[in-house]
SERO-4910 file (N, C-alpha, C, O; in steps of 0.05 Angstrom, whole numbers):
BEGIN
 pado doro    nc1    nc2    nc3   cac1   cac2   cac3    cc1    cc2    cc3    oc1    oc2    oc3
  Met    A     23   -620    532     -8   -614    528    -26   -632    546    -21   -655    554
  Ser    A    -46   -619    550    -66   -630    566    -99   -628    558   -105   -604    564
  Arg    A   -120   -640    549   -137   -631    542   -151   -614    557   -150   -616    581
  Ala    A   -165   -593    546   -167   -567    555   -198   -568    576   -215   -585    572
  His    A   -200   -547    598   -222   -549    602   -245   -531    601   -249   -510    613
  Ile    A   -257   -540    588   -282   -527    573   -309   -539    583   -318   -562    585
  Gly    A   -321   -511    590   -346   -517    609   -375   -513    585   -377   -514    561
  Tyr    A   -395   -508    606   -422   -506    595   -429   -481    604   -424   -479    628
  Ala    A   -440   -460    595   -454   -438    598   -483   -431    593   -495   -422    574
  Ala    A   -494   -443    630   -519   -451    618   -534   -423    626   -535   -412    648
  Met    A   -544   -414    602   -568   -391    604   -595   -384    614   -614   -381    598
  Leu    A   -598   -382    647   -620   -387    657   -635   -362    647   -652   -354    663
  Glu    A   -632   -345    620   -657   -327    611   -668   -340    593   -690   -333    585
  Gln    A   -655   -361    582   -671   -375    559   -680   -401    569   -702   -406    560
  Phe    A   -668   -425    590   -682   -444    597   -690   -443    617   -674   -431    631
  Gly    A   -726   -459    638   -727   -460    666   -706   -474    671   -686   -476    657
  Pro    A   -714   -487    697   -694   -491    723   -691   -527    712   -670   -539    708
  Leu    A   -708   -533    710   -704   -573    693   -690   -573    671   -671   -587    666
  Glu    A   -704   -550    653   -702   -565    627   -666   -560    623   -652   -576    609
  Val    A   -654   -534    637   -622   -523    643   -606   -545    653   -588   -558    641
  Thr    A   -613   -548    677   -609   -578    687   -609   -600    670   -587   -611    666
  Gly    A   -629   -610    660   -618   -630    631   -606   -624    619   -593   -642    608
  Tyr    A   -600   -601    612   -577   -599    593   -549   -597    597   -531   -600    580
  Thr    A   -544   -588    629   -513   -584    642   -514   -615    646   -499   -623    628
  Ala    A   -522   -636    658   -523   -661    659   -511   -673    633   -491   -687    635
  Ala    A   -525   -665    606   -519   -679    583   -498   -675    571   -485   -690    557
  Ala    A   -490   -641    581   -470   -626    574   -439   -652    577   -423   -662    561
  Glu    A   -448   -655    616   -418   -661    626   -413   -691    621   -394   -702    631
  Ala    A   -434   -705    603   -443   -730    601   -426   -731    568   -414   -750    557
  Ala    A   -429   -708    558   -410   -705    531   -374   -704    537   -359   -714    521
  Gly    A   -366   -692    556   -352   -677    557   -336   -655    569   -312   -652    575
  Phe    A   -362   -638    571   -358   -611    581   -353   -620    610   -361   -641    620
  Thr    A   -339   -601    622   -318   -612    645   -336   -586    671   -327   -584    694
  Gly    A   -351   -576    665   -364   -557    693   -379   -530    678   -377   -520    655
  Val    A   -392   -523    698   -415   -510    691   -418   -477    699   -421   -472    723
  Met    A   -416   -457    682   -421   -425    696   -458   -414    688   -469   -406    667
  Ala    A   -465   -418    707   -501   -408    705   -502   -385    712   -492   -379    733
  Ala    A   -515   -367    697   -521   -337    697   -538   -338    715   -555   -356    717
  Asp    A   -537   -312    736   -556   -308    755   -572   -276    741   -564   -253    738
  His    A   -595   -289    736   -622   -259    720   -633   -257    732   -633   -276    748
  Phe    A   -650   -238    736   -683   -233    752   -702   -232    730   -724   -242    728
  Gln    A   -680   -209    704   -699   -213    682   -682   -232    658   -659   -241    661
  Pro    A   -698   -234    636   -678   -241    611   -671   -218    600   -671   -198    615
  Trp    A   -664   -214    572   -655   -188    568   -667   -182    538   -662   -163    524
  Val    A   -688   -207    531   -704   -191    521   -731   -214    532   -724   -234    545
  Pro    A   -772   -208    524   -781   -223    531   -781   -254    519   -785   -275    533
  Ala    A   -777   -252    497   -772   -280    476   -756   -302    484   -760   -324    473
  Gln    A   -733   -298    510   -715   -310    521   -730   -322    543   -725   -345    549
  Gly    A   -748   -310    556   -774   -321    569   -771   -335    597   -791   -344    609
  Gln    A   -739   -337    608   -740   -344    630   -725   -332    661   -716   -310    655
  Ala    A   -721   -335    676   -700   -327    698   -710   -339    729   -725   -329    745
  Pro    A   -696   -362    730   -701   -374    752   -677   -373    778   -653   -374    773
  Phe    A   -685   -373    799   -665   -364    815   -641   -384    821   -644   -407    829
  Val    A   -611   -370    814   -592   -381    805   -585   -402    831   -586   -426    824
  Trp    A   -580   -398    851   -578   -412    876   -588   -439    870   -572   -457    867
  Asn    A   -615   -444    867   -634   -467    871   -626   -481    848   -628   -505    848
  Val    A   -615   -469    825   -608   -488    804   -584   -501    799   -576   -520    786
  Leu    A   -574   -483    813   -534   -494    814   -538   -518    843   -520   -535    847
  Thr    A   -554   -517    855   -562   -546    879   -565   -559    860   -545   -573    855
  Ala    A   -587   -563    841   -594   -582    833   -575   -588    806   -582   -606    791
  Met    A   -559   -579    803   -540   -574    784   -521   -597    796   -516   -619    787
  Gly    A   -512   -586    816   -487   -606    828   -495   -644    839   -482   -666    840
  Glu    A   -524   -635    846   -532   -663    857   -529   -684    823   -527   -709    821
  Arg    A   -530   -665    803   -539   -693    771   -507   -693    756   -502   -707    736
  Thr    A   -484   -669    773   -463   -668    752   -433   -674    774   -438   -672    798
  Ala    A   -415   -678    770   -396   -679    777   -367   -661    779   -349   -663    795
  Gly    A   -370   -644    756   -352   -608    759   -362   -595    770   -383   -597    783
  Asp    A   -339   -565    763   -335   -554    778   -366   -536    768   -377   -542    746
  Leu    A   -379   -512    790   -402   -504    781   -403   -473    803   -396   -472    826
  Gly    A   -415   -448    785   -409   -431    799   -433   -412    783   -445   -421    763
  Pro    A   -441   -383    796   -453   -364    785   -437   -346    759   -415   -337    764
  Gly    A   -446   -342    736   -433   -330    729   -443   -316    715   -452   -324    693
  Val    A   -445   -273    729   -432   -276    753   -457   -265    771   -477   -258    759
  Thr    A   -457   -264    796   -481   -255    813   -461   -225    814   -437   -219    808
  Cys    A   -488   -211    825   -476   -186    842   -482   -185    874   -501   -197    883
  Pro    A   -467   -172    889   -468   -175    924   -475   -142    923   -467   -131    943
  Ser    A   -481   -135    915   -479    -97    918   -509    -84    915   -513    -60    922
  Phe    A   -530   -101    905   -561    -92    910   -576   -108    909   -586   -104    932
  Arg    A   -589   -127    898   -609   -140    899   -603   -161    924   -620   -171    940
  Phe    A   -577   -165    922   -563   -184    954   -554   -166    968   -553   -144    957
  His    A   -545   -166    993   -528   -153   1015   -508   -173   1011   -516   -196   1005
  Pro    A   -480   -169   1015   -457   -187   1009   -455   -209   1028   -442   -229   1023
  Ala    A   -473   -206   1057   -472   -229   1074   -492   -242   1060   -478   -262   1054
  Val    A   -516   -248   1048   -531   -276   1040   -514   -284   1018   -513   -309   1015
  Val    A   -495   -266    994   -486   -274    981   -460   -298    995   -453   -320    985
  Ala    A   -452   -287   1014   -429   -313   1025   -439   -326   1036   -425   -347   1036
  Gln    A   -460   -330   1049   -479   -353   1063   -489   -370   1039   -486   -394   1043
  Ala    A   -499   -364   1017   -504   -377    992   -480   -389    987   -479   -413    989
  Ser    A   -458   -376    980   -433   -391    965   -424   -414    984   -421   -437    978
  Ala    A   -421   -404   1004   -409   -428   1025   -426   -447   1030   -416   -468   1037
  Thr    A   -455   -445   1029   -468   -469   1036   -463   -491   1014   -460   -515   1015
  Leu    A   -464   -468    988   -467   -487    959   -435   -505    965   -436   -529    962
  Ala    A   -410   -494    972   -390   -507    976   -382   -522    991   -363   -536    986
  Thr    A   -400   -524   1020   -403   -547   1041   -417   -565   1023   -400   -582   1018
  Met    A   -431   -569   1015   -446   -585    991   -436   -609    979   -438   -633    984
  Tyr    A   -421   -587    956   -402   -596    940   -374   -588    939   -365   -573    921
  Pro    A   -356   -601    960   -338   -598    964   -310   -593    937   -303   -607    918
  Gly    A   -301   -571    945   -275   -570    916   -288   -566    892   -276   -570    870
  Arg    A   -313   -558    893   -329   -560    864   -336   -527    854   -330   -517    833
  His    A   -353   -514    877   -354   -498    867   -339   -476    870   -317   -478    880
  Trp    A   -351   -448    860   -334   -425    857   -346   -399    852   -359   -396    831
  Leu    A   -342   -378    868   -353   -345    867   -347   -332    842   -325   -322    840
  Gly    A   -369   -331    819   -364   -315    809   -380   -279    815   -404   -274    817
  Ile    A   -360   -264    817   -372   -230    828   -368   -209    805   -347   -206    794
  Gly    A   -389   -197    798   -389   -171    788   -407   -140    802   -417   -136    824
  Ser    A   -407   -125    782   -407   -102    788   -439    -99    780   -450    -79    789
  Gly    A   -451   -113    767   -481   -104    764   -494    -93    742   -487    -71    733
  Glu    A   -514   -106    733   -536    -91    708   -558    -85    715   -574   -100    727
  Ala    A   -564    -56    709   -590    -52    722   -612    -69    724   -625    -71    745
  Leu    A   -619    -87    693   -638   -103    691   -646   -123    708   -668   -134    707
  Asn    A   -623   -131    728   -635   -143    744   -630   -133    778   -642   -144    797
  Glu    A   -610   -109    779   -606   -103    808   -630    -85    813   -638    -84    836
  His    A   -644    -70    792   -664    -50    795   -682    -53    809   -693    -36    824
  Val    A   -687    -80    807   -717    -86    814   -718    -85    848   -739    -93    857
  Val    A   -698    -78    867   -696    -78    885   -706    -40    895   -713    -35    918
  Gly    A   -704    -18    873   -708      9    883   -687     18    881   -666      7    875
  Gly    A   -693     46    889   -666     63    897   -658     74    874   -671     77    854
  Tyr    A   -626     83    878   -608     98    854   -600     80    843   -603     59    856
  Trp    A   -586     78    815   -574     59    801   -546     76    801   -545     91    782
  Pro    A   -528     76    816   -501     87    805   -487     90    778   -490     77    758
  Glu    A   -470    111    784   -457    102    755   -436     81    757   -429     71    778
  Ala    A   -423     70    726   -397     55    738   -371     55    759   -360     35    769
  Pro    A   -365     81    762   -345     73    785   -357     70    809   -343     58    825
  Glu    A   -383     79    817   -392     73    844   -401     43    845   -403     32    867
  Arg    A   -407     30    823   -419      5    822   -394    -12    832   -397    -28    850
  Leu    A   -370     -9    819   -348    -22    821   -334    -18    852   -328    -40    861
  Glu    A   -329      2    867   -327     14    896   -349     -6    910   -343    -20    929
  Arg    A   -375     -6    898   -388    -31    918   -383    -57    919   -387    -74    937
  Met    A   -371    -59    895   -365    -93    899   -340    -94    913   -334   -113    927
  Trp    A   -323    -74    909   -300    -79    918   -310    -89    949   -304   -110    960
  Glu    A   -320    -74    955   -326    -61    988   -349    -93    991   -339   -106   1010
  Ala    A   -363   -102    984   -373   -118    984   -360   -158    981   -372   -178    988
  Ile    A   -336   -155    971   -328   -167    963   -301   -175    990   -292   -198    992
  Glu    A   -297   -157   1002   -279   -148   1025   -302   -163   1049   -293   -178   1066
  Ile    A   -329   -158   1049   -341   -174   1068   -343   -197   1066   -339   -209   1087
  Ile    A   -347   -210   1049   -351   -235   1036   -325   -250   1048   -324   -268   1065
  Gln    A   -306   -239   1035   -281   -249   1051   -278   -254   1078   -271   -277   1084
  Lys    A   -283   -229   1102   -279   -234   1125   -293   -256   1129   -284   -274   1144
  Leu    A   -324   -257   1113   -348   -283   1122   -333   -303   1123   -330   -316   1143
  Phe    A   -319   -310   1099   -312   -343   1092   -284   -337   1110   -265   -348   1098
  Ser    A   -277   -325   1133   -255   -322   1148   -263   -347   1171   -246   -362   1181
  Gly    A   -300   -349   1179   -303   -366   1203   -304   -354   1230   -313   -364   1251
  Lys    A   -290   -322   1223   -291   -310   1245   -314   -304   1255   -334   -313   1244
  Asp    A   -319   -283   1286   -333   -268   1277   -333   -240   1273   -314   -229   1283
  Val    A   -349   -226   1260   -339   -205   1239   -358   -185   1238   -381   -191   1243
  Lys    A   -351   -157   1232   -367   -139   1232   -358   -118   1217   -334   -114   1215
  His    A   -382   -100   1200   -363    -90   1181   -379    -57   1178   -401    -55   1189
  Arg    A   -368    -37   1166   -376    -12   1180   -361      1   1151   -337     -1   1151
  Gly    A   -372     11   1128   -353     14   1112   -375     39   1088   -397     46   1099
  Ala    A   -371     47   1069   -379     67   1055   -404     68   1041   -414     87   1028
  Tyr    A   -417     37   1047   -438     21   1022   -453      8   1047   -475     18   1053
  Phe    A   -446     -9   1058   -455    -31   1074   -449    -32   1104   -427    -24   1111
  Arg    A   -460    -38   1115   -462    -43   1141   -471    -75   1158   -494    -83   1156
  Met    A   -452    -89   1171   -463   -110   1186   -453   -111   1213   -431   -104   1221
  Glu    A   -474   -123   1228   -468   -120   1251   -450   -158   1254   -448   -179   1240
  Thr    A   -440   -148   1281   -424   -175   1285   -440   -201   1286   -459   -207   1300
  Cys    A   -427   -214   1267   -441   -246   1262   -423   -265   1250   -401   -254   1243
  Arg    A   -424   -286   1247   -403   -298   1235   -426   -316   1217   -449   -316   1224
  Leu    A   -411   -334   1187   -419   -356   1179   -412   -389   1197   -392   -398   1208
  Trp    A   -438   -399   1193   -436   -419   1221   -441   -436   1197   -451   -456   1207
  Thr    A   -440   -440   1172   -435   -467   1159   -423   -462   1139   -431   -446   1122
  Leu    A   -393   -481   1140   -370   -460   1120   -363   -496   1108   -367   -517   1120
  Pro    A   -353   -492   1085   -329   -510   1077   -305   -514   1092   -298   -498   1110
  Asp    A   -287   -544   1081   -270   -536   1099   -239   -519   1091   -218   -518   1104
  Ala    A   -247   -504   1059   -233   -489   1052   -249   -462   1036   -261   -470   1016
  Pro    A   -250   -440   1039   -273   -424   1027   -270   -422    997   -247   -419    987
  Pro    A   -294   -426    980   -291   -428    956   -280   -401    940   -286   -379    948
  Pro    A   -263   -406    913   -246   -383    909   -263   -366    894   -279   -375    877
  Ile    A   -260   -333    901   -273   -311    892   -259   -307    862   -235   -305    856
  Tyr    A   -284   -309    844   -268   -292    808   -292   -266    803   -316   -261    805
  Ile    A   -267   -254    798   -280   -218    783   -286   -222    755   -269   -231    739
  Ala    A   -314   -215    746   -315   -215    722   -316   -180    711   -330   -164    722
  Thr    A   -291   -174    682   -295   -152    684   -279   -154    652   -266   -173    644
  Ala    A   -282   -133    641   -275   -135    614   -249   -105    610   -236   -101    589
  Gly    A   -247    -89    634   -234    -75    646   -208    -70    647   -200    -82    668
  Pro    A   -191    -62    638   -159    -70    655   -158    -52    676   -140    -62    690
  Leu    A   -167    -32    690   -169    -24    716   -181    -48    733   -165    -58    750
  Thr    A   -203    -57    732   -212    -79    753   -193   -103    741   -185   -114    762
  Ala    A   -184   -113    724   -171   -133    717   -150   -142    737   -147   -161    751
  Lys    A   -128   -109    730   -102   -111    754   -117   -111    784   -108   -126    801
  Arg    A   -135    -98    789   -145    -92    818   -153   -130    827   -142   -143    845
  Ala    A   -170   -138    812   -170   -168    815   -146   -185    817   -148   -207    829
  Gly    A   -125   -178    807    -99   -197    801    -91   -194    832    -89   -215    843
  Arg    A    -86   -171    848    -89   -161    869   -101   -179    892    -87   -191    908
  Ala    A   -129   -178    889   -145   -191    907   -153   -211    908   -151   -219    931
  Val    A   -167   -230    890   -181   -253    886   -165   -268    869   -143   -265    859
  Asp    A   -186   -290    869   -170   -319    863   -166   -316    831   -145   -325    822
  Gly    A   -184   -304    814   -179   -306    786   -198   -287    774   -209   -270    788
  Ile    A   -203   -290    748   -216   -263    721   -239   -278    706   -229   -289    686
  Ile    A   -263   -281    709   -277   -285    687   -282   -260    662   -293   -241    672
  Thr    A   -277   -257    633   -276   -241    611   -295   -251    598   -302   -275    600
  Pro    A   -309   -232    580   -325   -251    556   -299   -253    533   -276   -245    536
  Gly    A   -314   -269    502   -300   -263    488   -290   -237    472   -306   -218    468
  Ala    A   -264   -235    462   -261   -206    453   -240   -213    431   -230   -235    426
  Pro    A   -235   -189    418   -206   -195    400   -183   -205    417   -183   -204    442
  Ala    A   -162   -215    403   -144   -232    421   -125   -209    432   -110   -218    449
  Glu    A   -120   -176    426   -107   -167    429   -117   -149    463   -102   -140    480
  Lys    A   -143   -150    462   -156   -144    486   -155   -160    506   -153   -151    529
  Ile    A   -156   -188    502   -160   -205    515   -126   -207    525   -125   -212    550
  Ser    A   -106   -206    517    -77   -212    527    -77   -189    546    -73   -193    570
  Met    A    -84   -156    534    -82   -135    553    -92   -138    572    -82   -128    592
  Leu    A   -115   -152    575   -125   -161    604   -104   -179    624    -94   -177    646
  Leu    A   -106   -195    606    -88   -213    622    -60   -206    635    -49   -213    657
  Asp    A    -51   -190    614    -22   -181    633    -39   -157    647    -19   -145    656
  Arg    A    -58   -145    654    -62   -126    675    -64   -142    695    -53   -138    717
  Phe    A    -82   -167    691    -92   -183    714    -63   -198    731    -63   -207    754
  Asp    A    -37   -197    710    -19   -217    723     -1   -196    732     19   -201    746
  Ala    A     -7   -178    726     14   -144    732     -2   -143    765     16   -134    779
  Gly    A    -21   -147    778    -44   -138    796    -32   -162    815    -25   -157    838
  Ala    A    -32   -188    804    -21   -211    816      5   -206    826      9   -213    849
  Lys    A     19   -198    816     50   -197    821     60   -182    834     80   -192    844
  Glu    A     57   -156    841     42   -136    855     40   -145    888     54   -135    906
  Ala    A     25   -161    891     11   -169    920     20   -201    919      7   -220    929
  Gly    A     44   -201    907     69   -232    919     49   -253    913     46   -270    931
  Arg    A     36   -254    893     14   -286    883     41   -298    867     57   -287    852
  Asp    A     37   -328    880     47   -347    858     43   -343    827     21   -336    819
  Glu    A     62   -349    811     52   -346    777     37   -373    771     51   -393    771
  Gly    A     13   -375    765      0   -391    763    -23   -404    783    -34   -426    778
  Ser    A    -27   -389    807    -45   -395    825    -76   -386    828    -92   -388    847
  Gln    A    -79   -371    794   -102   -357    797   -116   -364    771   -102   -375    754
  Val    A   -136   -361    767   -150   -376    742   -162   -360    722   -178   -342    729
  Lys    A   -157   -364    702   -168   -335    678   -183   -359    659   -177   -380    647
  Ile    A   -207   -343    666   -239   -356    650   -248   -344    624   -246   -319    622
  Leu    A   -257   -355    607   -272   -339    583   -296   -346    581   -295   -370    586
  Gln    A   -314   -342    577   -349   -339    565   -345   -335    544   -331   -317    535
  Leu    A   -358   -354    529   -356   -352    491   -387   -349    489   -394   -372    493
  His    A   -400   -339    487   -418   -342    467   -415   -341    437   -399   -326    427
  Leu    A   -434   -361    419   -429   -373    392   -456   -382    383   -476   -384    396
  Ser    A   -452   -387    358   -482   -393    349   -472   -420    327   -457   -412    309
  Trp    A   -477   -445    327   -471   -460    316   -502   -475    316   -518   -475    334
  Ala    A   -506   -493    281   -527   -506    278   -519   -518    250   -503   -508    234
  Pro    A   -535   -542    248   -527   -558    210   -520   -536    188   -503   -542    170
  Thr    A   -535   -509    189   -525   -500    176   -526   -471    177   -541   -459    192
  Asp    A   -505   -459    156   -507   -429    160   -524   -412    170   -518   -400    191
  Arg    A   -548   -407    159   -574   -399    158   -586   -405    180   -606   -391    186
  Gln    A   -578   -425    197   -604   -438    221   -591   -424    235   -604   -411    252
  Ala    A   -556   -420    236   -543   -404    251   -547   -381    263   -549   -374    287
  Leu    A   -546   -367    236   -548   -342    234   -581   -332    243   -587   -309    252
  Asp    A   -597   -350    239   -625   -342    253   -625   -348    281   -639   -331    293
  Asn    A   -617   -364    293   -618   -374    323   -604   -341    331   -618   -327    345
  Ala    A   -581   -332    321   -575   -301    335   -584   -286    337   -581   -275    359
  Val    A   -603   -274    315   -615   -260    311   -632   -266    329   -631   -254    350
  Ser    A   -649   -283    326   -677   -289    337   -672   -293    368   -688   -282    383
  Glu    A   -654   -305    379   -646   -320    400   -640   -297    420   -653   -293    441
  Trp    A   -615   -282    410   -589   -271    421   -590   -245    414   -567   -235    414
  Pro    A   -609   -229    407   -602   -206    393   -581   -181    416   -569   -161    409
  Asn    A   -584   -193    444   -563   -175    453   -537   -172    446   -521   -154    448
  Gly    A   -534   -199    435   -505   -202    432   -492   -180    402   -467   -179    398
  Gly    A   -512   -165    384   -508   -161    363   -514   -121    375   -522   -101    363
  Met    A   -507   -126    403   -519    -90    412   -488    -86    412   -472   -103    418
  Lys    A   -483    -58    402   -451    -51    403   -455    -25    418   -452     -3    407
  Phe    A   -465    -31    450   -460    -11    454   -465    -14    489   -484    -30    492
  Ala    A   -456     -6    510   -461    -18    546   -484    -19    541   -496     -3    526
  Lys    A   -494    -43    555   -526    -56    562   -536    -53    598   -557    -61    609
  Gln    A   -511    -37    612   -513    -41    645   -540    -21    657   -554    -26    678
  Asp    A   -544      2    638   -558     16    650   -592     12    646   -611     21    659
  Ile    A   -591     -6    623   -622    -10    617   -639    -28    635   -631    -46    650
  Arg    A   -662    -21    633   -671    -41    655   -699    -54    651   -715    -61    668
  Ser    A   -700    -57    628   -727    -68    627   -726    -90    596   -721    -79    574
  Pro    A   -729   -112    597   -740   -134    575   -744   -127    554   -736   -135    533
  Tyr    A   -763   -105    562   -775    -98    546   -773    -66    530   -792    -58    516
  Asp    A   -747    -50    534   -729    -39    527   -708    -47    506   -701    -35    486
  Phe    A   -702    -68    515   -674    -82    504   -695    -97    470   -688    -99    446
  Glu    A   -724   -105    485   -738   -118    454   -741    -91    431   -739    -93    407
  Gln    A   -746    -70    442   -750    -57    421   -718    -39    403   -716    -25    384
  Met    A   -699    -49    420   -675    -40    410   -666    -64    388   -656    -60    366
  Ala    A   -672    -95    401   -668   -115    391   -678   -111    359   -665   -120    340
  Arg    A   -697   -101    357   -705    -90    324   -695    -83    304   -700    -87    280
  Leu    A   -672    -66    318   -654    -54    304   -624    -71    297   -607    -61    283
  Val    A   -623    -93    307   -596   -109    308   -601   -126    272   -622   -137    263
  Arg    A   -573   -123    257   -585   -130    235   -556   -156    240   -539   -154    258
  Pro    A   -557   -175    223   -542   -191    208   -507   -188    214   -492   -206    224
  Glu    A   -500   -169    207   -473   -155    204   -466   -144    224   -443   -134    224
  Asp    A   -480   -142    247   -474   -125    274   -457   -152    295   -441   -147    313
  Phe    A   -462   -169    289   -451   -192    302   -421   -203    294   -409   -223    302
  Thr    A   -413   -185    275   -385   -192    264   -362   -177    285   -361   -154    294
  Gly    A   -344   -202    289   -333   -196    306   -341   -190    336   -331   -173    351
  Arg    A   -358   -204    341   -371   -202    365   -380   -236    378   -381   -247    400
  Met    A   -383   -243    354   -393   -268    355   -394   -289    332   -405   -286    310
  Leu    A   -381   -312    341   -376   -331    313   -403   -353    308   -411   -372    322
  Ile    A   -411   -341    285   -435   -352    281   -432   -372    254   -427   -361    232
  Thr    A   -436   -400    254   -422   -411    232   -428   -442    239   -427   -450    262
  Ser    A   -435   -460    213   -440   -491    219   -415   -503    215   -418   -527    211
  Asp    A   -392   -496    214   -366   -498    214   -351   -514    235   -331   -501    240
  Leu    A   -350   -533    248   -345   -540    273   -323   -533    280   -320   -521    301
  Asp    A   -298   -540    258   -274   -531    253   -272   -505    262   -259   -505    283
  Ala    A   -278   -485    256   -276   -465    255   -284   -451    287   -269   -435    298
  His    A   -308   -459    299   -309   -468    329   -286   -479    346   -283   -471    370
  Arg    A   -274   -492    338   -254   -500    348   -231   -485    351   -220   -478    372
  Ala    A   -224   -479    325   -209   -453    327   -207   -431    338   -185   -420    340
  Asp    A   -229   -422    347   -237   -400    356   -232   -401    379   -217   -384    390
  Ile    A   -244   -424    393   -236   -431    421   -205   -435    420   -195   -415    431
  Gln    A   -188   -451    411   -161   -451    415   -152   -427    417   -143   -421    439
  Arg    A   -152   -409    400   -131   -387    398   -139   -371    433   -121   -362    446
  Tyr    A   -162   -371    442   -163   -365    470   -152   -376    492   -146   -365    513
  Leu    A   -148   -409    483   -126   -433    508    -99   -423    508    -82   -423    525
  Asp    A   -100   -410    475    -68   -406    473    -55   -380    479    -33   -373    472
  Leu    A    -74   -364    495    -76   -332    494    -63   -334    536    -57   -315    551
  Gly    A    -63   -362    542    -66   -363    567    -93   -371    584    -90   -377    608
  Ile    A   -119   -372    571   -142   -377    583   -148   -411    598   -152   -429    582
  Asp    A   -149   -416    623   -152   -439    637   -182   -448    625   -186   -464    607
  Arg    A   -193   -438    634   -226   -455    629   -241   -426    602   -236   -403    597
  Val    A   -258   -445    593   -274   -430    571   -301   -441    576   -305   -465    570
  Tyr    A   -321   -424    589   -347   -437    574   -365   -424    561   -371   -401    562
  Leu    A   -380   -451    541   -391   -444    525   -415   -441    526   -427   -453    543
  His    A   -430   -422    507   -456   -414    505   -464   -416    480   -451   -400    467
  Asn    A   -484   -433    463   -488   -438    443   -517   -428    443   -531   -440    459
  Val    A   -533   -400    422   -547   -378    438   -580   -397    422   -604   -393    428
  Gly    A   -572   -409    408   -590   -425    394   -607   -447    424   -599   -452    446
  Arg    A   -633   -454    410   -657   -469    430   -650   -498    417   -667   -515    417
  Asn    A   -625   -502    406   -618   -530    395   -590   -540    408   -569   -547    396
  Gln    A   -594   -539    436   -576   -548    458   -566   -578    460   -543   -587    462
  Glu    A   -591   -591    460   -577   -622    457   -566   -631    430   -552   -651    428
  Glu    A   -577   -614    407   -560   -621    382   -527   -606    382   -506   -617    375
  Trp    A   -531   -583    391   -504   -572    393   -486   -588    414   -462   -592    409
  Ile    A   -500   -597    438   -467   -612    457   -463   -632    446   -440   -641    445
  Asp    A   -487   -647    432   -479   -679    416   -455   -667    399   -433   -675    405
  Ala    A   -457   -649    377   -437   -642    360   -408   -629    373   -386   -637    367
  Phe    A   -411   -613    386   -385   -610    406   -371   -634    416   -349   -644    410
  Gly    A   -385   -639    429   -380   -664    448   -359   -687    431   -340   -700    440
  Arg    A   -370   -688    405   -356   -709    394   -335   -694    371   -317   -708    363
  Glu    A   -335   -673    362   -322   -667    340   -301   -636    352   -279   -631    343
  Val    A   -311   -625    368   -300   -604    382   -280   -611    408   -258   -622    405
  Leu    A   -285   -607    420   -277   -612    465   -252   -629    459   -230   -621    468
  Pro    A   -253   -664    437   -230   -677    445   -202   -665    436   -180   -671    443
  Lys    A   -212   -636    410   -186   -632    393   -177   -608    406   -160   -593    397
  Leu    A   -192   -603    433   -172   -581    447   -154   -583    465   -155   -602    480
  Thr    A   -132   -564    466   -113   -568    483   -101   -546    499    -92   -527    485
  Arg    A    -97   -543    534    -87   -525    533    -54   -538    544    -35   -522    546
***
């Protein structure tokens, strides 16, 4: 057994660029081994208060840390043309060799509708994402390439700034069909915390896709993003969850909601019991350790932790001392 790879999930919805970069550096000093930075154009609710540009912030984080870093996750299908995402990712990988990975998802209206136009239903959003990945992979080849597809066009071009090896591409999903296709097509999967049976099913589907594509066992990365609430008392941990991260208690799909102010109205209906089974809320550090360890035991390679409260320094210090050293992979 070896010490687990536990990263810091930097929520750019909650913290400004300088503040969140400082927390990322503090997390690495405490024993966290990488960073997943949220790509948001708007916060979930107005009270969260921030939404800096993720690529600028990742660059600053790269200068102050030594671990892996990537956006968790970016959408290359609406706000950005996939060629722009490819250029941003290749540049970051060139600046920080062997450290950067590209996390990709199909998008949420909260962030993507700002450029206007039709917001499609989930099947079309997924097809747009897969076509965007095709373009990004073409550009990562370093060759002159062009593209004409169902959703995107790209005239003949190439990326002129490229790392020695392209950054790995990880797909964010909680769905079995996308998980299987990700196993065939990309380098890893990112999924949120969920009951053990669902995580096992997703990993099995991902592995099945990888096997169909003839990929070597263990060559792809399985990542979990885990939201939690820890504070010195249970009451504080619960208050932090309800006030700072009410979206974690919303038991419905959120991809089609466009405004933080709409989320704010929905948040008024969130009650403490709505977080049950969705996010661990407790002052018990050993309970948090056990919750994280169960995901590692299912076959997750990396876990990126997000403590939903504003008490980031206090949490980083407590987990660095009492939780991270006890986690094994």
